C-alpha positions, 0 to 999 in steps of 0.5 A: 301163287294163287289168291284165295277168297276169304270164306264167308262168315257163318251168319249163325256165328254170333258173339258172346254177350253174357258179359254185357249190362243191359238197360231197358228204358220204359222198363216199367211198361209191359214190354219193358218189364217182359224183356227185363225179366227174360234177359235177367233169367238168362243171366244178364245184369239188367237195369230198368229205367223210368222217369221216376227212380222210385217207380223203377225200383218198385217194378224191379223188385216185382221182377226179381232175378237181380234186376235193378230199378233206376232213373232213366239217365242213370239206367242209360249211363250204367248200361252197355246195351240200352233197349228203348221200350217207351211209349211212341208218344214219349219216344222223341222227348225221352231220347233227346233228354238222354242224348249225352248218356246214350253216346257211344252206347248200343241202342236197341229201339223196339218202339212201334209207332201205331195209332188206334181207331174204331177200325183197329190198329194202324201204323204211323209214319214218323217224319224220319220214316220210322221210330228207329230212324228217328232214334238214329237222327236224335242220337247221332253219337249212338249205334242204333239198331232196331229189334224186339218189335213183334214180341207178346208182352203177355208171354214175356212176363209169364214165368210159366212159359219156358220158351217163346217160339219166335224170330226177332228181326234185327236191323241196323247199319253196322253188321257187328252191332246187329250180331250183338243184338241177334245174340241177345235175342238168342239168349231167350229160349225159343227165340232167334235173332235174324239180320233183316237189313238196314234201318231204312227198312225198319218202317215195315217191321214196326208196322207189321205189329198192327197186323199181329195185333189184329191177328191176336184179337181175332184168334185170341192168341199171342202170335209172333213171327217165324221166318222159314227156310233158315 
Protein backbone atom coordinates (compact mmCIF):
# COMPACT_ATOMS: atom_id res chain seq x y z
CA UNK A 1 0.00 0.00 0.00
CA UNK A 2 1.54 3.26 -1.09
CA UNK A 3 1.15 6.45 0.91
CA UNK A 4 -0.15 9.54 -0.79
CA UNK A 5 1.10 13.07 -0.21
CA UNK A 6 -1.78 15.26 0.98
CA UNK A 7 -2.89 17.77 -1.61
CA UNK A 8 -1.68 21.30 -0.96
CA UNK A 9 -4.37 23.59 0.40
CA UNK A 10 -5.78 26.01 -2.16
CA UNK A 11 -4.50 29.45 -1.02
CA UNK A 12 -7.75 31.03 -2.22
CA UNK A 13 -9.87 28.69 -0.09
CA UNK A 14 -10.66 31.17 2.68
CA UNK A 15 -13.02 30.83 5.64
CA UNK A 16 -16.49 32.31 5.97
CA UNK A 17 -16.17 35.39 8.17
CA UNK A 18 -19.72 36.69 7.80
CA UNK A 19 -20.62 35.80 11.38
CA UNK A 20 -17.80 37.69 13.09
CA UNK A 21 -18.24 40.86 15.12
CA UNK A 22 -15.53 43.37 14.19
CA UNK A 23 -14.29 46.19 16.38
CA UNK A 24 -12.21 49.12 15.14
CA UNK A 25 -10.06 50.88 17.72
CA UNK A 26 -9.43 54.41 16.53
CA UNK A 27 -12.70 54.17 14.65
CA UNK A 28 -13.30 57.90 14.82
CA UNK A 29 -10.21 58.62 12.69
CA UNK A 30 -10.33 58.66 8.90
CA UNK A 31 -8.84 55.19 8.37
CA UNK A 32 -10.90 53.60 11.10
CA UNK A 33 -14.13 55.20 9.94
CA UNK A 34 -13.46 54.08 6.38
CA UNK A 35 -12.80 50.48 7.33
CA UNK A 36 -15.83 50.43 9.62
CA UNK A 37 -18.03 51.76 6.83
CA UNK A 38 -16.82 49.23 4.23
CA UNK A 39 -17.11 46.24 6.55
CA UNK A 40 -20.56 47.30 7.72
CA UNK A 41 -21.74 47.70 4.13
CA UNK A 42 -20.43 44.17 3.55
CA UNK A 43 -22.86 42.96 6.19
CA UNK A 44 -20.67 42.54 9.27
CA UNK A 45 -21.55 43.65 12.79
CA UNK A 46 -19.15 46.55 13.35
CA UNK A 47 -18.33 48.58 16.44
CA UNK A 48 -15.99 51.55 16.54
CA UNK A 49 -14.08 52.44 19.67
CA UNK A 50 -12.75 55.67 21.06
CA UNK A 51 -11.39 56.87 24.39
CA UNK A 52 -14.67 58.79 24.70
CA UNK A 53 -17.82 56.73 24.17
CA UNK A 54 -19.78 59.83 23.21
CA UNK A 55 -17.37 60.62 20.40
CA UNK A 56 -17.56 57.05 19.12
CA UNK A 57 -21.36 57.09 19.23
CA UNK A 58 -21.49 60.33 17.23
CA UNK A 59 -19.11 58.95 14.58
CA UNK A 60 -21.07 55.69 14.39
CA UNK A 61 -24.29 57.58 13.77
CA UNK A 62 -22.62 59.41 10.88
CA UNK A 63 -21.34 56.15 9.39
CA UNK A 64 -24.72 54.42 9.69
CA UNK A 65 -25.29 50.86 8.43
CA UNK A 66 -25.79 49.58 11.97
CA UNK A 67 -22.35 50.60 13.21
CA UNK A 68 -22.18 51.08 16.99
CA UNK A 69 -19.89 53.43 18.90
CA UNK A 70 -18.48 52.50 22.32
CA UNK A 71 -15.46 53.19 24.48
CA UNK A 72 -12.33 51.31 23.47
CA UNK A 73 -12.50 48.73 26.26
CA UNK A 74 -16.11 47.74 25.56
CA UNK A 75 -15.48 47.72 21.82
CA UNK A 76 -12.56 45.31 22.29
CA UNK A 77 -14.43 43.13 24.76
CA UNK A 78 -17.51 42.68 22.54
CA UNK A 79 -15.66 41.98 19.26
CA UNK A 80 -14.25 38.75 17.80
CA UNK A 81 -11.78 40.55 15.53
CA UNK A 82 -10.28 43.88 16.56
CA UNK A 83 -8.66 46.22 14.03
CA UNK A 84 -6.14 48.65 15.51
CA UNK A 85 -6.29 51.93 13.59
CA UNK A 86 -5.07 54.37 16.23
CA UNK A 87 -2.40 57.03 15.59
CA UNK A 88 1.13 55.71 15.97
CA UNK A 89 1.79 58.13 18.82
CA UNK A 90 -0.88 56.44 20.94
CA UNK A 91 -0.30 52.87 19.76
CA UNK A 92 1.64 51.47 22.70
CA UNK A 93 -0.41 53.20 25.38
CA UNK A 94 -3.72 52.14 23.86
CA UNK A 95 -2.77 48.49 23.51
CA UNK A 96 -1.21 48.33 26.97
CA UNK A 97 -4.42 49.66 28.50
CA UNK A 98 -6.50 47.04 26.65
CA UNK A 99 -4.34 43.96 27.25
CA UNK A 100 -7.02 42.17 29.26
CA UNK A 101 -9.88 43.04 26.88
CA UNK A 102 -7.85 41.89 23.86
CA UNK A 103 -6.75 38.57 25.40
CA UNK A 104 -7.78 35.70 23.14
CA UNK A 105 -8.85 38.04 20.34
CA UNK A 106 -7.67 38.13 16.75
CA UNK A 107 -6.01 41.55 16.49
CA UNK A 108 -5.34 43.19 13.12
CA UNK A 109 -2.79 46.00 13.33
CA UNK A 110 -2.86 48.49 10.46
CA UNK A 111 -0.79 51.24 12.07
CA UNK A 112 2.06 52.79 10.07
CA UNK A 113 4.89 54.33 12.13
CA UNK A 114 5.72 57.39 10.04
CA UNK A 115 7.46 60.69 10.54
CA UNK A 116 7.04 63.87 8.51
CA UNK A 117 9.53 66.64 7.85
CA UNK A 118 10.28 69.15 5.10
CA UNK A 119 11.42 66.29 2.85
CA UNK A 120 8.09 64.50 3.21
CA UNK A 121 7.00 61.25 4.88
CA UNK A 122 9.54 58.71 6.12
CA UNK A 123 9.24 55.42 8.02
CA UNK A 124 10.12 55.12 11.69
CA UNK A 125 11.60 51.93 13.16
CA UNK A 126 10.14 50.97 16.56
CA UNK A 127 12.38 49.15 19.01
CA UNK A 128 10.42 45.97 18.33
CA UNK A 129 10.93 46.33 14.56
CA UNK A 130 7.42 47.35 13.51
CA UNK A 131 4.07 48.43 14.89
CA UNK A 132 2.76 44.89 14.46
CA UNK A 133 5.66 43.40 16.38
CA UNK A 134 5.16 45.99 19.10
CA UNK A 135 1.51 44.92 19.29
CA UNK A 136 2.54 41.27 19.58
CA UNK A 137 4.96 42.11 22.38
CA UNK A 138 2.35 44.12 24.28
CA UNK A 139 -0.44 41.59 23.74
CA UNK A 140 1.09 38.18 24.53
CA UNK A 141 -2.34 36.57 24.95
CA UNK A 142 -3.73 37.90 21.64
CA UNK A 143 -3.30 36.58 18.10
CA UNK A 144 -1.72 39.50 16.29
CA UNK A 145 -1.74 39.97 12.53
CA UNK A 146 -0.93 42.95 10.32
CA UNK A 147 -3.01 44.20 7.37
CA UNK A 148 -4.85 47.14 5.75
CA UNK A 149 -1.78 49.42 5.70
CA UNK A 150 -2.02 50.79 2.16
CA UNK A 151 -5.66 51.81 1.86
CA UNK A 152 -6.78 55.32 1.01
CA UNK A 153 -9.01 56.72 3.74
CA UNK A 154 -10.57 58.99 1.13
CA UNK A 155 -11.65 56.06 -1.04
CA UNK A 156 -12.77 54.00 1.94
CA UNK A 157 -15.12 56.71 3.13
CA UNK A 158 -16.54 57.70 -0.26
CA UNK A 159 -19.90 55.95 -0.85
CA UNK A 160 -19.67 56.84 -4.54
CA UNK A 161 -16.67 54.50 -4.86
CA UNK A 162 -18.21 51.05 -5.24
CA UNK A 163 -14.97 49.08 -5.74
CA UNK A 164 -11.47 49.68 -4.40
CA UNK A 165 -9.08 47.85 -6.71
CA UNK A 166 -6.18 46.99 -4.44
CA UNK A 167 -4.50 44.14 -2.60
CA UNK A 168 -4.18 43.90 1.16
CA UNK A 169 -0.94 42.33 2.37
CA UNK A 170 -1.61 40.17 5.43
CA UNK A 171 1.13 39.06 7.82
CA UNK A 172 1.06 36.89 10.91
CA UNK A 173 2.41 33.90 12.75
CA UNK A 174 -0.63 31.65 12.31
CA UNK A 175 -1.71 30.82 8.76
CA UNK A 176 -5.34 30.24 9.80
CA UNK A 177 -5.54 33.67 11.43
CA UNK A 178 -4.05 35.22 8.30
CA UNK A 179 -6.65 33.42 6.18
CA UNK A 180 -9.39 34.91 8.32
CA UNK A 181 -8.01 38.41 7.79
CA UNK A 182 -7.60 37.73 4.06
CA UNK A 183 -11.26 36.75 3.91
CA UNK A 184 -12.17 39.91 5.82
CA UNK A 185 -10.38 42.04 3.23
CA UNK A 186 -12.08 40.10 0.44
CA UNK A 187 -15.49 41.22 1.65
CA UNK A 188 -14.74 44.69 0.31
CA UNK A 189 -15.42 44.77 -3.45
CA UNK A 190 -12.22 45.02 -5.50
CA UNK A 191 -9.91 43.96 -2.68
CA UNK A 192 -7.92 40.78 -2.26
CA UNK A 193 -6.23 39.66 0.93
CA UNK A 194 -2.79 38.22 0.17
CA UNK A 195 -0.70 36.26 2.66
CA UNK A 196 2.66 38.05 2.79
CA UNK A 197 4.77 36.41 5.46
CA UNK A 198 5.35 36.50 9.19
CA UNK A 199 5.28 39.52 11.49
CA UNK A 200 9.05 39.94 11.23
CA UNK A 201 8.39 41.17 7.69
CA UNK A 202 5.88 43.81 8.76
CA UNK A 203 8.29 46.74 8.86
CA UNK A 204 8.78 47.03 5.11
CA UNK A 205 5.03 46.71 4.54
CA UNK A 206 4.33 49.52 7.01
CA UNK A 207 7.20 51.59 5.60
CA UNK A 208 5.87 51.33 2.03
CA UNK A 209 3.06 53.65 3.09
CA UNK A 210 5.55 56.52 3.05
CA UNK A 211 6.25 55.82 -0.63
CA UNK A 212 2.54 55.68 -1.42
CA UNK A 213 1.96 59.03 0.26
CA UNK A 214 4.74 60.50 -1.90
CA UNK A 215 3.16 58.96 -5.01
CA UNK A 216 -0.27 60.31 -4.13
CA UNK A 217 1.03 63.80 -3.49
CA UNK A 218 2.98 63.89 -6.76
CA UNK A 219 0.26 62.46 -8.99
CA UNK A 220 -2.82 63.78 -7.13
CA UNK A 221 -4.34 60.33 -6.76
CA UNK A 222 -5.11 57.60 -4.21
CA UNK A 223 -2.74 54.83 -5.26
CA UNK A 224 -2.79 51.40 -3.67
CA UNK A 225 -0.86 48.16 -4.15
CA UNK A 226 -1.66 45.38 -6.62
CA UNK A 227 0.47 42.23 -6.70
CA UNK A 228 0.85 40.74 -10.17
CA UNK A 229 0.87 37.09 -11.16
CA UNK A 230 -1.79 36.02 -8.67
